[in-house]
PyMOL Python script that loads the backbone (N, CA, C, O; Angstrom):
from pymol import cmd

cmd.read_pdbstr("""\
ATOM      1  N   MET A   1     -22.005 -32.203  89.598  1.00  0.00           N
ATOM      2  CA  MET A   1     -22.576 -30.836  90.057  1.00  0.00           C
ATOM      3  C   MET A   1     -23.063 -29.945  88.699  1.00  0.00           C
ATOM      4  O   MET A   1     -24.104 -29.289  88.719  1.00  0.00           O
ATOM      5  N   LEU A   2     -22.319 -29.998  87.715  1.00  0.00           N
ATOM      6  CA  LEU A   2     -22.498 -29.016  86.793  1.00  0.00           C
ATOM      7  C   LEU A   2     -23.824 -29.452  85.773  1.00  0.00           C
ATOM      8  O   LEU A   2     -24.648 -28.739  85.201  1.00  0.00           O
ATOM      9  N   ARG A   3     -23.636 -31.049  85.813  1.00  0.00           N
ATOM     10  CA  ARG A   3     -25.167 -31.515  85.058  1.00  0.00           C
ATOM     11  C   ARG A   3     -26.328 -31.294  85.919  1.00  0.00           C
ATOM     12  O   ARG A   3     -27.380 -31.355  85.283  1.00  0.00           O
ATOM     13  N   LYS A   4     -26.511 -30.981  87.567  1.00  0.00           N
ATOM     14  CA  LYS A   4     -27.761 -30.510  88.263  1.00  0.00           C
ATOM     15  C   LYS A   4     -27.979 -29.011  87.698  1.00  0.00           C
ATOM     16  O   LYS A   4     -29.040 -28.574  87.252  1.00  0.00           O
ATOM     17  N   TRP A   5     -26.613 -28.234  87.823  1.00  0.00           N
ATOM     18  CA  TRP A   5     -27.107 -26.897  87.161  1.00  0.00           C
ATOM     19  C   TRP A   5     -27.724 -26.875  85.995  1.00  0.00           C
ATOM     20  O   TRP A   5     -28.819 -26.319  85.911  1.00  0.00           O
ATOM     21  N   ALA A   6     -27.172 -27.432  84.971  1.00  0.00           N
ATOM     22  CA  ALA A   6     -27.865 -27.498  83.563  1.00  0.00           C
ATOM     23  C   ALA A   6     -29.356 -27.980  83.526  1.00  0.00           C
ATOM     24  O   ALA A   6     -30.136 -27.443  82.740  1.00  0.00           O
ATOM     25  N   THR A   7     -29.792 -29.049  84.419  1.00  0.00           N
ATOM     26  CA  THR A   7     -30.929 -29.059  84.587  1.00  0.00           C
ATOM     27  C   THR A   7     -32.002 -28.939  85.414  1.00  0.00           C
ATOM     28  O   THR A   7     -33.150 -29.372  85.317  1.00  0.00           O
ATOM     29  N   ARG A   8     -31.328 -28.134  86.435  1.00  0.00           N
ATOM     30  CA  ARG A   8     -32.209 -27.664  87.388  1.00  0.00           C
ATOM     31  C   ARG A   8     -33.398 -26.878  86.940  1.00  0.00           C
ATOM     32  O   ARG A   8     -33.210 -25.981  86.118  1.00  0.00           O
ATOM     33  N   GLY A   9     -34.809 -27.156  87.465  1.00  0.00           N
ATOM     34  CA  GLY A   9     -36.058 -26.692  87.025  1.00  0.00           C
ATOM     35  C   GLY A   9     -36.115 -26.903  85.601  1.00  0.00           C
ATOM     36  O   GLY A   9     -36.739 -26.049  84.972  1.00  0.00           O
ATOM     37  N   LEU A  10     -35.700 -27.667  85.083  1.00  0.00           N
ATOM     38  CA  LEU A  10     -36.034 -27.997  83.586  1.00  0.00           C
ATOM     39  C   LEU A  10     -37.167 -29.496  83.585  1.00  0.00           C
ATOM     40  O   LEU A  10     -37.562 -29.952  84.658  1.00  0.00           O
ATOM     41  N   ARG A  11     -37.518 -30.035  82.429  1.00  0.00           N
ATOM     42  CA  ARG A  11     -38.225 -31.007  82.457  1.00  0.00           C
ATOM     43  C   ARG A  11     -37.653 -31.963  81.025  1.00  0.00           C
ATOM     44  O   ARG A  11     -37.027 -31.545  80.051  1.00  0.00           O
ATOM     45  N   ALA A  12     -38.045 -33.122  81.270  1.00  0.00           N
ATOM     46  CA  ALA A  12     -37.678 -33.828  80.137  1.00  0.00           C
ATOM     47  C   ALA A  12     -37.604 -33.507  78.585  1.00  0.00           C
ATOM     48  O   ALA A  12     -38.665 -33.430  77.964  1.00  0.00           O
ATOM     49  N   GLY A  13     -36.599 -33.348  78.043  1.00  0.00           N
ATOM     50  CA  GLY A  13     -36.873 -32.697  76.691  1.00  0.00           C
ATOM     51  C   GLY A  13     -36.508 -31.230  76.494  1.00  0.00           C
ATOM     52  O   GLY A  13     -36.511 -30.686  75.390  1.00  0.00           O
ATOM     53  N   ASP A  14     -36.191 -30.621  77.648  1.00  0.00           N
ATOM     54  CA  ASP A  14     -36.141 -29.299  77.473  1.00  0.00           C
ATOM     55  C   ASP A  14     -34.874 -28.943  76.795  1.00  0.00           C
ATOM     56  O   ASP A  14     -34.825 -28.067  75.931  1.00  0.00           O
ATOM     57  N   LEU A  15     -33.750 -29.695  77.230  1.00  0.00           N
ATOM     58  CA  LEU A  15     -32.420 -29.547  76.444  1.00  0.00           C
ATOM     59  C   LEU A  15     -32.380 -29.925  75.299  1.00  0.00           C
ATOM     60  O   LEU A  15     -31.614 -29.387  74.500  1.00  0.00           O
ATOM     61  N   THR A  16     -33.211 -30.963  74.938  1.00  0.00           N
ATOM     62  CA  THR A  16     -33.077 -31.462  73.494  1.00  0.00           C
ATOM     63  C   THR A  16     -33.845 -30.344  72.581  1.00  0.00           C
ATOM     64  O   THR A  16     -33.413 -30.082  71.459  1.00  0.00           O
ATOM     65  N   ALA A  17     -34.910 -29.748  73.070  1.00  0.00           N
ATOM     66  CA  ALA A  17     -35.223 -28.734  72.279  1.00  0.00           C
ATOM     67  C   ALA A  17     -34.548 -27.442  71.971  1.00  0.00           C
ATOM     68  O   ALA A  17     -34.738 -26.658  71.041  1.00  0.00           O
ATOM     69  N   LEU A  18     -33.581 -27.401  73.131  1.00  0.00           N
ATOM     70  CA  LEU A  18     -32.755 -26.146  73.507  1.00  0.00           C
ATOM     71  C   LEU A  18     -31.905 -26.410  72.111  1.00  0.00           C
ATOM     72  O   LEU A  18     -31.686 -25.652  71.166  1.00  0.00           O
ATOM     73  N   ALA A  19     -31.534 -27.704  72.338  1.00  0.00           N
ATOM     74  CA  ALA A  19     -30.328 -28.188  70.922  1.00  0.00           C
ATOM     75  C   ALA A  19     -30.924 -27.933  69.711  1.00  0.00           C
ATOM     76  O   ALA A  19     -30.218 -27.359  68.882  1.00  0.00           O
ATOM     77  N   ALA A  20     -32.301 -28.281  69.336  1.00  0.00           N
ATOM     78  CA  ALA A  20     -32.973 -27.955  68.054  1.00  0.00           C
ATOM     79  C   ALA A  20     -32.614 -26.660  67.637  1.00  0.00           C
ATOM     80  O   ALA A  20     -32.024 -26.307  66.615  1.00  0.00           O
ATOM     81  N   VAL A  21     -33.211 -25.777  68.905  1.00  0.00           N
ATOM     82  CA  VAL A  21     -33.027 -24.445  68.525  1.00  0.00           C
ATOM     83  C   VAL A  21     -31.517 -23.865  67.854  1.00  0.00           C
ATOM     84  O   VAL A  21     -31.412 -23.136  66.868  1.00  0.00           O
ATOM     85  N   GLY A  22     -30.497 -24.373  68.626  1.00  0.00           N
ATOM     86  CA  GLY A  22     -29.121 -24.343  68.107  1.00  0.00           C
ATOM     87  C   GLY A  22     -28.776 -24.625  66.969  1.00  0.00           C
ATOM     88  O   GLY A  22     -27.948 -23.977  66.329  1.00  0.00           O
ATOM     89  N   TYR A  23     -29.471 -25.807  66.498  1.00  0.00           N
ATOM     90  CA  TYR A  23     -29.196 -26.231  65.421  1.00  0.00           C
ATOM     91  C   TYR A  23     -29.773 -25.579  63.871  1.00  0.00           C
ATOM     92  O   TYR A  23     -29.555 -25.889  62.700  1.00  0.00           O
ATOM     93  N   GLY A  24     -30.607 -24.530  64.536  1.00  0.00           N
ATOM     94  CA  GLY A  24     -31.676 -23.808  63.390  1.00  0.00           C
ATOM     95  C   GLY A  24     -33.175 -24.049  63.220  1.00  0.00           C
ATOM     96  O   GLY A  24     -33.915 -23.455  62.437  1.00  0.00           O
ATOM     97  N   ALA A  25     -33.493 -24.992  64.056  1.00  0.00           N
ATOM     98  CA  ALA A  25     -34.736 -25.304  64.053  1.00  0.00           C
ATOM     99  C   ALA A  25     -35.629 -24.144  64.764  1.00  0.00           C
ATOM    100  O   ALA A  25     -35.097 -23.211  65.365  1.00  0.00           O
ATOM    101  N   LYS A  26     -37.099 -24.299  64.632  1.00  0.00           N
ATOM    102  CA  LYS A  26     -37.885 -23.279  65.117  1.00  0.00           C
ATOM    103  C   LYS A  26     -38.166 -23.737  66.513  1.00  0.00           C
ATOM    104  O   LYS A  26     -38.273 -24.940  66.755  1.00  0.00           O
ATOM    105  N   ALA A  27     -38.275 -22.928  67.333  1.00  0.00           N
ATOM    106  CA  ALA A  27     -38.739 -23.312  68.684  1.00  0.00           C
ATOM    107  C   ALA A  27     -40.119 -23.647  68.519  1.00  0.00           C
ATOM    108  O   ALA A  27     -40.991 -23.043  67.894  1.00  0.00           O
ATOM    109  N   ASP A  28     -40.198 -25.098  69.424  1.00  0.00           N
ATOM    110  CA  ASP A  28     -41.436 -25.807  69.110  1.00  0.00           C
ATOM    111  C   ASP A  28     -42.601 -24.878  69.978  1.00  0.00           C
ATOM    112  O   ASP A  28     -42.262 -23.981  70.750  1.00  0.00           O
ATOM    113  N   ASN A  29     -43.927 -25.227  69.733  1.00  0.00           N
ATOM    114  CA  ASN A  29     -45.140 -24.384  70.292  1.00  0.00           C
ATOM    115  C   ASN A  29     -45.247 -24.797  71.817  1.00  0.00           C
ATOM    116  O   ASN A  29     -46.220 -24.361  72.433  1.00  0.00           O
ATOM    117  N   ASP A  30     -44.483 -25.469  72.373  1.00  0.00           N
ATOM    118  CA  ASP A  30     -44.821 -25.783  73.715  1.00  0.00           C
ATOM    119  C   ASP A  30     -44.209 -24.459  74.321  1.00  0.00           C
ATOM    120  O   ASP A  30     -43.004 -24.208  74.355  1.00  0.00           O
ATOM    121  N   ARG A  31     -45.479 -23.447  74.913  1.00  0.00           N
ATOM    122  CA  ARG A  31     -44.868 -22.489  75.429  1.00  0.00           C
ATOM    123  C   ARG A  31     -44.447 -22.437  76.701  1.00  0.00           C
ATOM    124  O   ARG A  31     -43.804 -21.426  76.982  1.00  0.00           O
ATOM    125  N   ASP A  32     -44.643 -23.353  77.698  1.00  0.00           N
ATOM    126  CA  ASP A  32     -44.148 -23.867  78.850  1.00  0.00           C
ATOM    127  C   ASP A  32     -42.866 -23.982  78.762  1.00  0.00           C
ATOM    128  O   ASP A  32     -42.113 -23.254  79.408  1.00  0.00           O
ATOM    129  N   ARG A  33     -42.366 -25.101  77.784  1.00  0.00           N
ATOM    130  CA  ARG A  33     -41.010 -25.209  77.724  1.00  0.00           C
ATOM    131  C   ARG A  33     -40.182 -23.999  77.404  1.00  0.00           C
ATOM    132  O   ARG A  33     -39.225 -23.802  78.154  1.00  0.00           O
ATOM    133  N   ILE A  34     -40.394 -23.106  76.367  1.00  0.00           N
ATOM    134  CA  ILE A  34     -39.628 -22.075  76.057  1.00  0.00           C
ATOM    135  C   ILE A  34     -39.779 -21.108  76.948  1.00  0.00           C
ATOM    136  O   ILE A  34     -38.762 -20.418  77.016  1.00  0.00           O
ATOM    137  N   GLU A  35     -40.798 -20.705  77.802  1.00  0.00           N
ATOM    138  CA  GLU A  35     -40.710 -19.812  79.170  1.00  0.00           C
ATOM    139  C   GLU A  35     -39.530 -20.566  80.108  1.00  0.00           C
ATOM    140  O   GLU A  35     -38.586 -19.910  80.548  1.00  0.00           O
ATOM    141  N   ARG A  36     -39.647 -21.723  80.319  1.00  0.00           N
ATOM    142  CA  ARG A  36     -38.694 -22.239  81.276  1.00  0.00           C
ATOM    143  C   ARG A  36     -37.190 -22.078  80.727  1.00  0.00           C
ATOM    144  O   ARG A  36     -36.337 -21.845  81.584  1.00  0.00           O
ATOM    145  N   LEU A  37     -36.752 -22.184  79.302  1.00  0.00           N
ATOM    146  CA  LEU A  37     -35.648 -21.936  79.126  1.00  0.00           C
ATOM    147  C   LEU A  37     -35.500 -20.522  78.874  1.00  0.00           C
ATOM    148  O   LEU A  37     -34.352 -20.128  79.076  1.00  0.00           O
ATOM    149  N   VAL A  38     -36.236 -19.731  78.532  1.00  0.00           N
ATOM    150  CA  VAL A  38     -36.418 -18.436  78.716  1.00  0.00           C
ATOM    151  C   VAL A  38     -35.956 -17.681  80.300  1.00  0.00           C
ATOM    152  O   VAL A  38     -35.162 -16.752  80.446  1.00  0.00           O
ATOM    153  N   ARG A  39     -36.510 -18.205  81.073  1.00  0.00           N
ATOM    154  CA  ARG A  39     -36.066 -18.036  82.529  1.00  0.00           C
ATOM    155  C   ARG A  39     -34.924 -18.488  82.947  1.00  0.00           C
ATOM    156  O   ARG A  39     -34.430 -17.764  83.811  1.00  0.00           O
ATOM    157  N   ARG A  40     -34.276 -19.457  82.656  1.00  0.00           N
ATOM    158  CA  ARG A  40     -33.152 -19.914  83.001  1.00  0.00           C
ATOM    159  C   ARG A  40     -31.849 -19.294  82.175  1.00  0.00           C
ATOM    160  O   ARG A  40     -30.668 -19.406  82.502  1.00  0.00           O
ATOM    161  N   GLY A  41     -32.392 -18.607  81.014  1.00  0.00           N
ATOM    162  CA  GLY A  41     -31.376 -17.431  80.481  1.00  0.00           C
ATOM    163  C   GLY A  41     -30.676 -18.378  79.214  1.00  0.00           C
ATOM    164  O   GLY A  41     -29.678 -17.939  78.642  1.00  0.00           O
ATOM    165  N   PHE A  42     -31.200 -19.547  78.866  1.00  0.00           N
ATOM    166  CA  PHE A  42     -30.586 -20.453  78.052  1.00  0.00           C
ATOM    167  C   PHE A  42     -31.386 -20.133  76.569  1.00  0.00           C
ATOM    168  O   PHE A  42     -31.010 -20.785  75.595  1.00  0.00           O
ATOM    169  N   LEU A  43     -32.239 -19.357  76.433  1.00  0.00           N
ATOM    170  CA  LEU A  43     -33.077 -18.609  75.088  1.00  0.00           C
ATOM    171  C   LEU A  43     -33.220 -17.447  75.487  1.00  0.00           C
ATOM    172  O   LEU A  43     -33.408 -17.183  76.675  1.00  0.00           O
ATOM    173  N   THR A  44     -33.139 -16.380  74.356  1.00  0.00           N
ATOM    174  CA  THR A  44     -33.753 -15.114  74.320  1.00  0.00           C
ATOM    175  C   THR A  44     -34.688 -14.658  73.404  1.00  0.00           C
ATOM    176  O   THR A  44     -34.312 -15.224  72.377  1.00  0.00           O
ATOM    177  N   GLU A  45     -35.597 -14.046  73.130  1.00  0.00           N
ATOM    178  CA  GLU A  45     -36.553 -14.019  72.212  1.00  0.00           C
ATOM    179  C   GLU A  45     -35.732 -12.891  71.269  1.00  0.00           C
ATOM    180  O   GLU A  45     -35.065 -12.021  71.829  1.00  0.00           O
ATOM    181  N   CYS A  46     -35.823 -12.961  69.823  1.00  0.00           N
ATOM    182  CA  CYS A  46     -35.454 -12.052  69.020  1.00  0.00           C
ATOM    183  C   CYS A  46     -36.444 -11.127  68.709  1.00  0.00           C
ATOM    184  O   CYS A  46     -37.599 -11.399  69.036  1.00  0.00           O
ATOM    185  N   SER A  47     -36.119  -9.721  67.937  1.00  0.00           N
ATOM    186  CA  SER A  47     -36.967  -8.979  67.552  1.00  0.00           C
ATOM    187  C   SER A  47     -38.219  -9.349  66.731  1.00  0.00           C
ATOM    188  O   SER A  47     -39.336  -8.833  66.732  1.00  0.00           O
ATOM    189  N   ASP A  48     -37.612 -10.613  65.875  1.00  0.00           N
ATOM    190  CA  ASP A  48     -38.544 -10.925  64.865  1.00  0.00           C
ATOM    191  C   ASP A  48     -39.421 -12.136  65.082  1.00  0.00           C
ATOM    192  O   ASP A  48     -39.850 -12.933  64.247  1.00  0.00           O
ATOM    193  N   GLY A  49     -39.642 -12.082  66.782  1.00  0.00           N
ATOM    194  CA  GLY A  49     -40.275 -13.490  67.342  1.00  0.00           C
ATOM    195  C   GLY A  49     -39.593 -14.477  67.030  1.00  0.00           C
ATOM    196  O   GLY A  49     -40.384 -15.417  66.947  1.00  0.00           O
ATOM    197  N   THR A  50     -38.656 -14.791  66.824  1.00  0.00           N
ATOM    198  CA  THR A  50     -37.857 -15.979  67.034  1.00  0.00           C
ATOM    199  C   THR A  50     -36.877 -16.137  68.203  1.00  0.00           C
ATOM    200  O   THR A  50     -36.594 -15.153  68.886  1.00  0.00           O
ATOM    201  N   PHE A  51     -36.362 -17.320  68.449  1.00  0.00           N
ATOM    202  CA  PHE A  51     -35.604 -17.422  69.846  1.00  0.00           C
ATOM    203  C   PHE A  51     -34.325 -18.067  69.477  1.00  0.00           C
ATOM    204  O   PHE A  51     -34.134 -19.183  68.994  1.00  0.00           O
ATOM    205  N   ALA A  52     -33.461 -17.105  69.815  1.00  0.00           N
ATOM    206  CA  ALA A  52     -31.951 -17.824  70.153  1.00  0.00           C
ATOM    207  C   ALA A  52     -31.161 -18.217  71.041  1.00  0.00           C
ATOM    208  O   ALA A  52     -31.288 -17.647  72.125  1.00  0.00           O
ATOM    209  N   VAL A  53     -30.057 -19.322  70.932  1.00  0.00           N
ATOM    210  CA  VAL A  53     -29.741 -20.011  72.155  1.00  0.00           C
ATOM    211  C   VAL A  53     -28.815 -18.866  72.689  1.00  0.00           C
ATOM    212  O   VAL A  53     -28.313 -18.078  71.888  1.00  0.00           O
ATOM    213  N   THR A  54     -28.564 -18.757  74.153  1.00  0.00           N
ATOM    214  CA  THR A  54     -27.855 -17.730  74.502  1.00  0.00           C
ATOM    215  C   THR A  54     -26.474 -18.451  75.071  1.00  0.00           C
ATOM    216  O   THR A  54     -26.415 -19.668  75.243  1.00  0.00           O
ATOM    217  N   VAL A  55     -25.483 -17.641  75.313  1.00  0.00           N
ATOM    218  CA  VAL A  55     -23.903 -18.391  75.818  1.00  0.00           C
ATOM    219  C   VAL A  55     -24.440 -19.304  76.839  1.00  0.00           C
ATOM    220  O   VAL A  55     -24.131 -20.490  76.728  1.00  0.00           O
ATOM    221  N   LEU A  56     -25.257 -18.911  77.896  1.00  0.00           N
ATOM    222  CA  LEU A  56     -25.329 -19.810  79.034  1.00  0.00           C
ATOM    223  C   LEU A  56     -26.084 -21.084  78.371  1.00  0.00           C
ATOM    224  O   LEU A  56     -25.885 -22.166  78.924  1.00  0.00           O
ATOM    225  N   GLY A  57     -26.851 -21.057  77.346  1.00  0.00           N
ATOM    226  CA  GLY A  57     -27.367 -22.321  76.949  1.00  0.00           C
ATOM    227  C   GLY A  57     -26.665 -23.081  75.942  1.00  0.00           C
ATOM    228  O   GLY A  57     -27.137 -24.161  75.586  1.00  0.00           O
ATOM    229  N   ARG A  58     -25.441 -22.581  75.371  1.00  0.00           N
ATOM    230  CA  ARG A  58     -24.566 -23.226  74.768  1.00  0.00           C
ATOM    231  C   ARG A  58     -23.927 -24.103  75.775  1.00  0.00           C
ATOM    232  O   ARG A  58     -23.768 -25.308  75.579  1.00  0.00           O
ATOM    233  N   VAL A  59     -23.499 -23.386  77.034  1.00  0.00           N
ATOM    234  CA  VAL A  59     -22.621 -23.779  77.955  1.00  0.00           C
ATOM    235  C   VAL A  59     -23.692 -25.018  78.440  1.00  0.00           C
ATOM    236  O   VAL A  59     -23.139 -26.087  78.697  1.00  0.00           O
ATOM    237  N   ALA A  60     -24.806 -24.980  78.550  1.00  0.00           N
ATOM    238  CA  ALA A  60     -25.860 -26.066  79.257  1.00  0.00           C
ATOM    239  C   ALA A  60     -25.591 -27.276  78.327  1.00  0.00           C
ATOM    240  O   ALA A  60     -25.323 -28.390  78.778  1.00  0.00           O
ATOM    241  N   LEU A  61     -25.678 -26.992  76.981  1.00  0.00           N
ATOM    242  CA  LEU A  61     -25.533 -28.107  76.123  1.00  0.00           C
ATOM    243  C   LEU A  61     -24.355 -28.703  76.125  1.00  0.00           C
ATOM    244  O   LEU A  61     -24.278 -29.930  76.056  1.00  0.00           O
ATOM    245  N   ALA A  62     -23.093 -27.778  76.218  1.00  0.00           N
ATOM    246  CA  ALA A  62     -21.958 -28.780  76.178  1.00  0.00           C
ATOM    247  C   ALA A  62     -21.911 -29.675  77.336  1.00  0.00           C
ATOM    248  O   ALA A  62     -21.547 -30.848  77.248  1.00  0.00           O
ATOM    249  N   ILE A  63     -22.352 -29.007  78.619  1.00  0.00           N
ATOM    250  CA  ILE A  63     -22.484 -29.952  79.761  1.00  0.00           C
ATOM    251  C   ILE A  63     -23.069 -31.239  79.832  1.00  0.00           C
ATOM    252  O   ILE A  63     -22.551 -32.138  80.494  1.00  0.00           O
ATOM    253  N   LYS A  64     -24.499 -31.435  78.957  1.00  0.00           N
ATOM    254  CA  LYS A  64     -25.144 -32.475  78.433  1.00  0.00           C
ATOM    255  C   LYS A  64     -24.390 -33.129  77.704  1.00  0.00           C
ATOM    256  O   LYS A  64     -24.220 -34.263  78.151  1.00  0.00           O
ATOM    257  N   ARG A  65     -23.744 -32.882  76.579  1.00  0.00           N
ATOM    258  CA  ARG A  65     -22.829 -33.572  75.929  1.00  0.00           C
ATOM    259  C   ARG A  65     -22.032 -34.197  76.373  1.00  0.00           C
ATOM    260  O   ARG A  65     -21.820 -35.302  75.873  1.00  0.00           O
ATOM    261  N   VAL A  66     -21.225 -33.724  77.549  1.00  0.00           N
ATOM    262  CA  VAL A  66     -19.874 -34.154  78.268  1.00  0.00           C
ATOM    263  C   VAL A  66     -20.474 -35.224  79.161  1.00  0.00           C
ATOM    264  O   VAL A  66     -19.849 -36.268  79.346  1.00  0.00           O
ATOM    265  N   ALA A  67     -21.730 -35.002  79.756  1.00  0.00           N
ATOM    266  CA  ALA A  67     -22.097 -35.802  80.995  1.00  0.00           C
ATOM    267  C   ALA A  67     -22.647 -37.203  80.181  1.00  0.00           C
ATOM    268  O   ALA A  67     -22.774 -38.295  80.734  1.00  0.00           O
ATOM    269  N   LEU A  68     -22.890 -36.976  79.010  1.00  0.00           N
ATOM    270  CA  LEU A  68     -23.570 -38.487  78.340  1.00  0.00           C
ATOM    271  C   LEU A  68     -22.357 -39.201  77.731  1.00  0.00           C
ATOM    272  O   LEU A  68     -22.507 -40.383  77.421  1.00  0.00           O
ATOM    273  N   ALA A  69     -21.250 -38.650  77.539  1.00  0.00           N
ATOM    274  CA  ALA A  69     -20.335 -39.531  76.722  1.00  0.00           C
ATOM    275  C   ALA A  69     -19.797 -40.200  77.651  1.00  0.00           C
ATOM    276  O   ALA A  69     -18.957 -41.060  77.386  1.00  0.00           O
TER     277      ALA A  69
END
""", "prot")
cmd.dss("prot")
cmd.show_as("cartoon", "prot")
cmd.util.cbc("prot")
cmd.orient("prot")
């Protein structure tokens, strides 16, 4: 049930891209992917144009990690 919440409305690779941003990588250039993550509240845009993972995004990543274990 939690995994469905974390992946609802997302496509393959979205959570992987979210994890990369969480580890300090720049957000990829796939505007659709970034918009999906922002819409879900997993990413937020900073004033300098970069993106940061929100608390909801970190919860989604934790659910992903637990679901794969």
